[in-house]
VOBA-1610 file (N, C-alpha, C; in pm, whole numbers, padded with zeros to 5 digits, always signed):
BEGIN
Unk-04352+13024-00960Unk-04323+13146-01113Unk-04382+13092-01240Unk-04466+13166-01266Unk-04490+13139-01432Unk-04439+13207-01466Unk-04387+13163-01605Unk-04335+13181-01698Unk-04344+13362-01744Unk-04420+13394-01744Unk-04507+13565-01765Unk-04440+13649-01653Unk-04387+13570-01499Unk-04341+13647-01432Unk-04208+13664-01456Unk-04146+13561-01463Unk-04026+13546-01516Unk-03957+13664-01642Unk-04046+13658-01679Unk-04030+13704-01805Unk-03988+13861-01844Unk-04060+13942-01673Unk-04095+14045-01653Unk-04011+14127-01547Unk-03918+14012-01477Unk-03850+14054-01367Unk-03777+14160-01432Unk-03710+14237-01330Unk-03590+14339-01390Unk-03506+14234-01453Unk-03358+14287-01498Unk-03256+14159-01498Unk-03225+14112-01408Unk-03190+14257-01272Unk-03104+14218-01162Unk-03166+14077-01082Unk-03322+14096-01127Unk-03373+13957-01035Unk-03415+13847-01122Unk-03383+13844-01253Unk-03439+13735-01317Unk-03278+13667-01326Unk-03131+13746-01310Unk-03020+13667-01297Unk-03021+13628-01136Unk-03068+13643-01046Unk-03095+13573-00929Unk-03172+13467-00912Unk-03280+13480-00995Unk-03373+13323-01002Unk-03311+13282-01101Unk-03189+13256-01200Unk-03124+13180-01282Unk-03058+13101-01190Unk-02969+13209-01106Unk-02848+13141-01054Unk-02943+13029-00929Unk-03049+13057-00894Unk-03091+12949-00819Unk-03069+12797-00929Unk-03093+12787-01038Unk-03052+12710-01113Unk-02936+12646-01172Unk-02840+12731-01163Unk-02692+12727-01232Unk-02592+12829-01155Unk-02472+12802-01105Unk-02402+12848-01065Unk-02322+12958-01113Unk-02332+12918-01244Unk-02246+12988-01346Unk-02299+13148-01349Unk-02236+13271-01303Unk-02256+13419-01301Unk-02278+13443-01472Unk-02224+13394-01536Unk-02250+13473-01676Unk-02374+13393-01778Unk-02355+13243-01708Unk-02486+13206-01772Unk-02605+13259-01743Unk-02643+13316-01616Unk-02708+13366-01571Unk-02767+13518-01564Unk-02677+13571-01618Unk-02631+13678-01735Unk-02741+13689-01839Unk-02666+13590-01914Unk-02704+13591-02048Unk-02850+13515-02086Unk-02910+13412-01979Unk-03052+13400-01940Unk-03107+13516-01957Unk-03099+13585-01871Unk-03152+13730-01803Unk-03212+13786-01931Unk-03055+13759-02003Unk-03074+13889-02130Unk-03137+13851-02258Unk-03165+13717-02260Unk-03214+13640-02330Unk-03356+13625-02368Unk-03408+13690-02233Unk-03540+13675-02255Unk-03585+13810-02338Unk-03747+13828-02355Unk-03851+13690-02290Unk-03887+13596-02413Unk-03920+13449-02325Unk-03875+13321-02364Unk-04052+13297-02418Unk-04088+13320-02562Unk-04206+13215-02536Unk-04254+13115-02523Unk-04223+13027-02416Unk-04246+12928-02377Unk-04129+12860-02268Unk-04138+12716-02213Unk-04096+12703-02136Unk-03991+12598-02204Unk-04076+12541-02337Unk-03962+12470-02431Unk-03823+12564-02486Unk-03840+12703-02441Unk-03783+12811-02545Unk-03684+12810-02445Unk-03729+12813-02294Unk-03577+12881-02244Unk-03503+12757-02194Unk-03550+12638-02211Unk-03477+12528-02184Unk-03367+12534-02300Unk-03412+12519-02440Unk-03308+12538-02568Unk-03179+12620-02527Unk-03217+12763-02469Unk-03195+12888-02497Unk-03078+12838-02371Unk-03116+12796-02263Unk-03053+12741-02146Unk-02964+12660-02193Unk-02948+12526-02247Unk-02852+12427-02324Unk-02762+12501-02404Unk-02811+12648-02514Unk-02708+12685-02592Unk-02633+12759-02516Unk-02671+12817-02445Unk-02563+12888-02345Unk-02495+12858-02280Unk-02504+12771-02189Unk-02429+12652-02108Unk-02320+12591-02207Unk-02340+12548-02294Unk-02247+12450-02392Unk-02134+12562-02487Unk-02157+12712-02470Unk-02087+12823-02538Unk-01969+12834-02430Unk-02052+12827-02305Unk-01930+12895-02153Unk-01736+12838-02233Unk-01691+12936-02128Unk-01579+12856-02126Unk-01557+12753-01975Unk-01444+12679-01995Unk-01417+12608-01857Unk-01418+12711-01701Unk-01367+12822-01739Unk-01389+12861-01600Unk-01548+12917-01542Unk-01627+12892-01612Unk-01800+12941-01612Unk-01777+12817-01580Unk-01801+12700-01639Unk-01853+12562-01578Unk-01784+12514-01455Unk-01659+12551-01410Unk-01598+12524-01306Unk-01679+12595-01181Unk-01751+12715-01199Unk-01812+12801-01147Unk-01927+12769-01064Unk-02010+12704-01191Unk-02112+12617-01146Unk-02068+12506-01058Unk-02019+12429-01103Unk-01979+12332-01030Unk-01980+12317-00858Unk-01864+12458-00832Unk-01874+12496-00710Unk-01946+12520-00620Unk-02085+12567-00681Unk-02206+12603-00641Unk-02255+12462-00541Unk-02258+12317-00569Unk-02291+12260-00534Unk-02253+12206-00389Unk-02300+12141-00302Unk-02265+12065-00177Unk-02199+11959-00264Unk-02074+11893-00180Unk-02050+11728-00220Unk-02127+11610-00204Unk-02172+11536-00282Unk-02285+11428-00260Unk-02242+11362-00159Unk-02337+11332-00072Unk-02291+11250+00102Unk-02223+11314+00166Unk-02219+11472+00155Unk-02148+11535+00243Unk-02236+11553+00383Unk-02300+11581+00357Unk-02482+11615+00475Unk-02468+11785+00448Unk-02424+11797+00402Unk-02375+11978+00382Unk-02495+12040+00263Unk-02609+11944+00188Unk-02681+12022+00095Unk-02791+12090+00099Unk-02825+12105+00320Unk-02930+12205+00351Unk-02824+12332+00388Unk-02688+12321+00362Unk-02629+12424+00391Unk-02583+12513+00261Unk-02599+12460+00111Unk-02588+12502+00029Unk-02633+12645-00012Unk-02582+12760-00011Unk-02617+12865-00085Unk-02527+12935-00184Unk-02453+12846-00221Unk-02316+12926-00336Unk-02395+13001-00422Unk-02503+12935-00520Unk-02601+12969-00703Unk-02624+13086-00595Unk-02591+13177-00583Unk-02681+13311-00566Unk-02730+13353-00388Unk-02660+13264-00320Unk-02718+13250-00165Unk-02829+13289-00123Unk-02928+13154-00170Unk-03048+13199-00209Unk-03098+13148-00048Unk-03009+13058+00001Unk-03053+12972+00142Unk-03117+12881+00158Unk-03196+12806+00253Unk-03192+12655+00258Unk-03361+12682+00176Unk-03426+12780+00147Unk-03563+12792+00126Unk-03563+12799-00041Unk-03435+12823-00092Unk-03403+12847-00270Unk-03320+12699-00283Unk-03197+12756-00366Unk-03134+12652-00418Unk-03121+12482-00287Unk-03104+12551-00199Unk-03047+12487-00096Unk-03149+12346-00107Unk-03290+12419-00063Unk-03358+12283-00043Unk-03406+12195-00157Unk-03353+12288-00303Unk-03361+12162-00422Unk-03214+12041-00436Unk-03104+12150-00335Unk-02977+12021-00356Unk-03038+11929-00208Unk-03088+11912-00134Unk-03160+11853-00007Unk-03224+11708-00145Unk-03351+11763-00185Unk-03418+11679-00223Unk-03354+11625-00365Unk-03255+11628-00424Unk-03208+11617-00550Unk-03101+11494-00458Unk-03019+11515-00328Unk-02960+11420-00287Unk-03042+11329-00182Unk-03153+11296-00202Unk-03198+11241-00073Unk-03206+11112-00088Unk-03175+11038-00194Unk-03057+10903-00205Unk-02988+10880-00096Unk-02816+10956-00065Unk-02798+10946+00036Unk-02817+10984+00167Unk-02975+10997+00167Unk-02954+11058+00330Unk-02982+10957+00405Unk-03022+10838+00360Unk-03008+10707+00462Unk-02901+10609+00461Unk-02803+10638+00396Unk-02699+10517+00366Unk-02620+10508+00480Unk-02579+10322+00500Unk-02507+10321+00599Unk-02398+10395+00624Unk-02289+10385+00743Unk-02212+10474+00724Unk-02096+10370+00639Unk-02086+10268+00636Unk-01944+10244+00560Unk-02006+10314+00410Unk-02116+10289+00363Unk-02121+10332+00191Unk-02063+10565+00169Unk-02120+10554+00315Unk-02091+10725+00352Unk-01997+10754+00357Unk-01869+10685+00437Unk-01729+10668+00417Unk-01663+10621+00318Unk-01716+10584+00253Unk-01656+10525+00074Unk-01736+10636-00009Unk-01830+10680+00040Unk-01852+10854-00075Unk-01718+10959-00028Unk-01719+10966+00091Unk-01638+11078+00157Unk-01456+11057+00103Unk-01475+10934+00094Unk-01292+10882+00015Unk-01251+10922-00107Unk-01359+10904-00182Unk-01433+10869-00346Unk-01440+11029-00381Unk-01482+11126-00293Unk-01509+11246-00312Unk-01364+11273-00334Unk-01310+11237-00223Unk-01151+11343-00190Unk-01042+11301-00310Unk-01058+11165-00314Unk-00986+11122-00475Unk-01005+11188-00607Unk-01128+11210-00613Unk-01176+11276-00730Unk-01183+11437-00712Unk-01170+11521-00609Unk-01095+11626-00632Unk-00977+11658-00620Unk-00888+11561-00546Unk-00740+11582-00604Unk-00708+11490-00741Unk-00783+11443-00770Unk-00772+11382-00940Unk-00787+11505-01065Unk-00919+11579-01055Unk-00969+11668-01143Unk-00967+11778-01097Unk-00924+11855-00997Unk-00947+11938-00904Unk-01101+12042-00908Unk-01177+11968-00904Unk-01337+12025-00863Unk-01388+11910-00786Unk-01519+11945-00735Unk-01582+11819-00675Unk-01679+11757-00783Unk-01686+11653-00757Unk-01810+11584-00839Unk-01946+11541-00871Unk-01965+11608-01000Unk-02095+11622-00995Unk-02182+11544-01094Unk-02303+11515-01061Unk-02390+11421-01096Unk-02529+11496-01084Unk-02617+11434-01178Unk-02799+11460-01164Unk-02788+11314-01082Unk-02851+11385-00938Unk-02863+11274-00826Unk-03016+11234-00834Unk-03089+11342-00880Unk-03238+11289-00855Unk-03237+11181-00921Unk-03295+11088-00807Unk-03394+10970-00830Unk-03253+10866-00800Unk-03129+10859-00786Unk-03026+10790-00780Unk-03030+10782-00627Unk-02979+10624-00643Unk-02945+10567-00437Unk-02804+10642-00437Unk-02788+10595-00291Unk-02650+10601-00257Unk-02537+10539-00331Unk-02579+10400-00317Unk-02494+10299-00385Unk-02481+10315-00525Unk-02576+10344-00611Unk-02604+10418-00722Unk-02502+10512-00740Unk-02504+10614-00687Unk-02400+10754-00697Unk-02249+10686-00669Unk-02234+10596-00600Unk-02091+10556-00538Unk-02030+10504-00653Unk-02108+10442-00686Unk-02046+10291-00815Unk-02037+10443-00932Unk-02124+10494-00987Unk-02067+10643-01086Unk-01964+10699-01053Unk-01911+10749-00920Unk-01820+10824-00892Unk-01676+10732-00893Unk-01639+10596-00844Unk-01573+10534-00863Unk-01502+10467-00990Unk-01639+10493-01106Unk-01620+10502-01217Unk-01576+10599-01326Unk-01590+10715-01279Unk-01590+10833-01324Unk-01397+10856-01281Unk-01375+10823-01165Unk-01238+10887-01146Unk-01157+10767-01239Unk-01150+10683-01276Unk-01069+10666-01420Unk-01097+10768-01519Unk-01120+10793-01535Unk-01164+10863-01709Unk-01051+10960-01688Unk-01026+11045-01795Unk-00915+11109-01853Unk-00925+11262-01824Unk-00865+11349-01775Unk-00948+11470-01716Unk-01019+11554-01817Unk-00995+11539-01932Unk-01039+11617-02043Unk-01186+11558-02107Unk-01182+11393-02071Unk-01329+11379-02069Unk-01375+11369-01994Unk-01373+11364-01839Unk-01440+11371-01702Unk-01503+11570-01714Unk-01437+11611-01752Unk-01500+11727-01742Unk-01629+11775-01828Unk-01618+11732-01972Unk-01700+11719-02029Unk-01807+11617-01998Unk-01814+11551-01934Unk-01926+11465-01826Unk-01951+11531-01729Unk-01850+11598-01654Unk-01936+11685-01510Unk-02072+11775-01626Unk-01979+11840-01726Unk-02081+11964-01769Unk-02161+11873-01814Unk-02213+11788-01835Unk-02336+11717-01880Unk-02396+11687-01763Unk-02395+11647-01687Unk-02428+11661-01562Unk-02498+11744-01523Unk-02407+11851-01534Unk-02490+11988-01485Unk-02563+12038-01587Unk-02560+12039-01699Unk-02684+12077-01759Unk-02818+11993-01709Unk-02788+11835-01714Unk-02942+11792-01691Unk-02994+11847-01539Unk-02924+11862-01452Unk-02930+11920-01331Unk-02981+12084-01338Unk-02984+12175-01423Unk-03015+12309-01447Unk-03137+12246-01527Unk-03154+12198-01602Unk-03257+12195-01701Unk-03386+12119-01581Unk-03318+12031-01480Unk-03457+12008-01368Unk-03511+12114-01288Unk-03403+12167-01269Unk-03394+12328-01198Unk-03468+12408-01227Unk-03442+12450-01344Unk-03545+12562-01460Unk-03729+12501-01425Unk-03750+12403-01443Unk-03876+12339-01426Unk-03942+12331-01305Unk-03843+12335-01158Unk-03843+12347-01056Unk-03917+12501-01073Unk-03846+12602-01112Unk-03895+12766-01090Unk-03997+12789-01179Unk-04051+12700-01211Unk-04146+12722-01324Unk-04265+12670-01231Unk-04258+12532-01134Unk-04338+12479-01133Unk-04434+12531-01050Unk-04625+12473-01049Unk-04727+12555-00919Unk-04703+12510-00819Unk-04721+12528-00726Unk-04752+12528-00588Unk-04785+12381-00619Unk-04691+12305-00459Unk-04711+12139-00462Unk-04836+12072-00437Unk-04949+12193-00402Unk-05088+12140-00294Unk-05184+12052-00405Unk-05140+12081-00524Unk-05277+12043-00586Unk-05219+11990-00745Unk-05277+11855-00822Unk-05260+11805-00903Unk-05131+11731-00881Unk-05135+11648-00788Unk-04984+11639-00739Unk-05039+11465-00675Unk-04895+11387-00701Unk-04911+11259-00609Unk-04772+11229-00545Unk-04773+11241-00443Unk-04686+11237-00303Unk-04678+11162-00238Unk-04610+11086-00101Unk-04592+10998-00034Unk-04527+11003+00072Unk-04551+10971+00169Unk-04435+11001+00282Unk-04445+10895+00374Unk-04338+10846+00397Unk-04320+10654+00496Unk-04268+10676+00642Unk-04340+10673+00701Unk-04287+10658+00857Unk-04262+10550+00896Unk-04120+10521+00961Unk-04126+10353+01056Unk-04198+10406+01197Unk-04291+10337+01197Unk-04347+10345+01335Unk-04311+10249+01420Unk-04187+10175+01404Unk-04128+10044+01463Unk-04063+10179+01573Unk-04013+10256+01504Unk-03893+10357+01595Unk-04013+10470+01567Unk-04098+10497+01523Unk-04133+10629+01542Unk-04087+10742+01454Unk-04009+10704+01342Unk-03903+10839+01276Unk-03937+10825+01154Unk-03913+10902+01065Unk-03934+10886+00923Unk-03869+10824+00876Unk-03881+10745+00753Unk-03802+10640+00656Unk-03725+10728+00558Unk-03596+10725+00577Unk-03513+10794+00524Unk-03464+10703+00411Unk-03452+10748+00273Unk-03374+10691+00158Unk-03446+10546+00063Unk-03547+10553+00112Unk-03658+10446+00062Unk-03683+10494-00144Unk-03656+10421-00203Unk-03677+10410-00350Unk-03832+10366-00388Unk-03886+10484-00421Unk-04039+10481-00467Unk-04080+10528-00668Unk-04111+10409-00682Unk-04154+10399-00854Unk-04290+10435-00867Unk-04336+10537-00913Unk-04467+10546-00981Unk-04479+10517-01141Unk-04601+10417-01165Unk-04642+10330-01287Unk-04789+10403-01287Unk-04789+10398-01434Unk-04965+10439-01475Unk-04991+10308-01576Unk-05072+10256-01549Unk-05141+10159-01649Unk-05178+10166-01766Unk-05114+10138-01823Unk-05177+10157-02013Unk-05190+10008-02088Unk-05325+10009-02111Unk-05384+09834-02138Unk-05369+09743-02027Unk-05240+09664-02059Unk-05208+09535-01981Unk-05091+09570-01922Unk-05001+09665-01941Unk-04913+09704-01901Unk-04871+09805-01814Unk-04770+09832-01724Unk-04726+09931-01649Unk-04601+10019-01654Unk-04650+10159-01733Unk-04582+10243-01761Unk-04511+10287-01680Unk-04344+10293-01613Unk-04288+10431-01541Unk-04319+10537-01551Unk-04330+10643-01451Unk-04355+10788-01503Unk-04310+10884-01385Unk-04243+10827-01279Unk-04213+10912-01191Unk-04137+10824-01130Unk-04026+10906-01017Unk-03930+10786-00949Unk-03846+10913-00872Unk-03881+10837-00719Unk-03802+10941-00612Unk-03741+10856-00482Unk-03688+10896-00433Unk-03656+10857-00276Unk-03663+10923-00178Unk-03796+10890-00027Unk-03789+10968+00069Unk-03652+11052+00125Unk-03699+11186+00149Unk-03584+11265+00232Unk-03608+11256+00365Unk-03512+11376+00425Unk-03487+11346+00542Unk-03587+11327+00663Unk-03710+11371+00596Unk-03880+11365+00632Unk-03949+11256+00624Unk-03916+11194+00517Unk-03957+11030+00474Unk-04086+11107+00365Unk-04048+11178+00277Unk-04125+11281+00240Unk-04067+11205+00082Unk-04136+11159-00052Unk-04160+11248-00180Unk-04235+11327-00260Unk-04159+11420-00312Unk-04262+11509-00361Unk-04199+11573-00525Unk-04151+11455-00559Unk-04114+11458-00697Unk-04147+11380-00793Unk-04246+11269-00798Unk-04303+11179-00872Unk-04338+11258-00977Unk-04493+11358-01009Unk-04531+11422-01063Unk-04471+11524-01096Unk-04370+11595-01188Unk-04378+11711-01198Unk-04369+11749-01366Unk-04396+11646-01427Unk-04424+11692-01606Unk-04533+11771-01626Unk-04609+11805-01545Unk-04718+11877-01579Unk-04867+11813-01550Unk-04989+11777-01632Unk-05127+11761-01559Unk-05146+11645-01494Unk-05201+11551-01473Unk-05220+11433-01434Unk-05297+11387-01493Unk-05343+11214-01553Unk-05452+11186-01636Unk-05528+11132-01562Unk-05629+11075-01575Unk-05714+11051-01523Unk-05668+10859-01544Unk-05642+10787-01467Unk-05654+10614-01483Unk-05603+10568-01314Unk-05542+10434-01391Unk-05504+10316-01264Unk-05354+10356-01224Unk-05336+10420-01112Unk-05134+10443-01076Unk-05159+10340-00990Unk-04969+10319-00965Unk-04949+10233-00903Unk-04781+10273-00828Unk-04779+10231-00653Unk-04635+10305-00637Unk-04610+10153-00601Unk-04469+10195-00576Unk-04377+10060-00561Unk-04271+10111-00481Unk-04297+10055-00290Unk-04157+10116-00266Unk-04083+09999-00193Unk-03939+10002-00229Unk-03789+09953-00190Unk-03781+09929-00036Unk-03895+09855-00006Unk-03887+09873+00181Unk-03767+09765+00230Unk-03740+09658+00121Unk-03598+09529+00141Unk-03511+09617+00155Unk-03462+09707+00131Unk-03328+09775+00084Unk-03324+09863+00253Unk-03451+09916+00293Unk-03417+09999+00414Unk-03431+09911+00517Unk-03500+09782+00532Unk-03460+09702+00642Unk-03332+09667+00676Unk-03278+09610+00584Unk-03149+09568+00554Unk-03032+09699+00607Unk-03090+09826+00595Unk-03009+09950+00637Unk-03051+09943+00791Unk-03124+09874+00817Unk-03187+09926+00934Unk-03119+09787+01050Unk-03041+09694+00965Unk-03006+09618+01048Unk-03099+09462+01019Unk-03174+09438+00929Unk-03238+09354+00996Unk-03200+09259+00826Unk-03161+09115+00856Unk-03061+09061+00770Unk-03151+09006+00637Unk-03260+08968+00656Unk-03376+08910+00553Unk-03487+08999+00593Unk-03532+09075+00494Unk-03690+09176+00496Unk-03816+09029+00486Unk-03918+09061+00564Unk-04018+08980+00569Unk-04106+08991+00438Unk-04074+09143+00394Unk-04156+09213+00285Unk-04068+09274+00215Unk-04010+09209+00116Unk-03917+09313+00045Unk-03952+09447-00021Unk-04049+09456-00067Unk-04126+09568-00112Unk-04267+09597-00106Unk-04362+09711-00129Unk-04458+09704-00076Unk-04533+09776-00268Unk-04658+09709-00265Unk-04728+09807-00398Unk-04837+09901-00365Unk-04870+09965-00387Unk-04988+10051-00355Unk-05081+10083-00471Unk-05188+10045-00520Unk-05284+10025-00654Unk-05381+10126-00622Unk-05384+10248-00687Unk-05532+10340-00655Unk-05546+10369-00808Unk-05656+10443-00808Unk-05742+10555-00930Unk-05725+10725-00885Unk-05733+10748-01012Unk-05751+10893-01015Unk-05841+10932-01123Unk-05953+10999-01063Unk-06045+11012-01107Unk-06047+11134-01142Unk-06005+11207-01045Unk-06025+11364-01111Unk-05904+11388-01080Unk-05820+11424-01188Unk-05678+11463-01191Unk-05621+11627-01176Unk-05743+11683-01162Unk-05713+11843-01039Unk-05708+11828-00896Unk-05728+11705-00866Unk-05697+11664-00697Unk-05556+11626-00667Unk-05491+11636-00533Unk-05396+11562-00487Unk-05389+11490-00411Unk-05311+11417-00495Unk-05370+11244-00446Unk-05194+11210-00333Unk-05208+11208-00182Unk-05100+11179-00106Unk-05149+11042-00045Unk-05045+10964-00040Unk-05068+10828+00023Unk-04944+10789+00106Unk-04974+10803+00243Unk-04895+10765+00311Unk-04867+10636+00331Unk-04805+10570+00394Unk-04692+10435+00419Unk-04664+10416+00539Unk-04724+10370+00609Unk-04673+10333+00781Unk-04611+10158+00784Unk-04477+10219+00848Unk-04419+10118+00766Unk-04358+09993+00953Unk-04311+09900+00955Unk-04251+09861+01014Unk-04206+09667+01010Unk-04124+09631+01028Unk-04036+09493+00973Unk-04148+09429+00933Unk-04288+09388+01009Unk-04337+09280+00963Unk-04534+09331+00943Unk-04496+09420+00896Unk-04667+09517+00860Unk-04675+09658+00827Unk-04740+09689+00766Unk-04782+09826+00690Unk-04892+09823+00666Unk-04926+09972+00622Unk-05079+10017+00668Unk-05074+10147+00549Unk-05110+10156+00498Unk-05157+10300+00382Unk-05346+10361+00391Unk-05334+10456+00358Unk-05416+10566+00356Unk-05443+10638+00220Unk-05554+10768+00236Unk-05556+10831+00163Unk-05547+10995+00267Unk-05440+11029+00216Unk-05421+11192+00338Unk-05457+11293+00229Unk-05384+11395+00328Unk-05459+11575+00274Unk-05296+11580+00281
//
């Protein structure tokens, strides 16, 4: 959706669109009423101002629209406007990709900590999960269990604000078939997608590498979130895959290859660059895909 399209939607349709980004009905109604926005930046600033002015009940309503971290319910989420799997539930799947392939022990610890968190604070654990591994989210959850209720509510509201900003950008994103760098990892030793691999995208600047994107392979082994901040620049890029952690999660005590680095050139930034990785415990290959 383009900003001009969002600005011209009728109020009901605009509210439904904003509910995909934040499950508070009052926030969505006020965002719809605040249009037209002169720019995406102006929309983001209004979103923050409206969110911070809401009551605790509105914050809790937004929290309740999320699936629990690590519950496996992300694809079933539909609380924020009921858009279903094609809407915000698909975003939840992408955001929680870091827990998709965690070991059972970690998943059980997440479930237990989630229950403890809800018993202590009265709402589900909210964290901006994009780019975080299952272990990182578990550590955050266990640390935040020690907070005082008032402090934790403010922290959860800030995490929700971050989620909202990411989803607003997704709402205005162009179709993902051009001007993107994406990847897809297949575990060819088992014939299945490789789930839960952390991938870092870097751009070479002079003699140093600057990180510009990060993601975790989803249930299909894909990462489509590495380049979401506007147009690509010509240059030399590098993808780093943390395959050591993945192999250990599959029962390999010591990974022969701890990581894979793929360096490539982008000459025409208007093209789509898809680099699949075919992976086994003792080898890998890559190519430019479509």
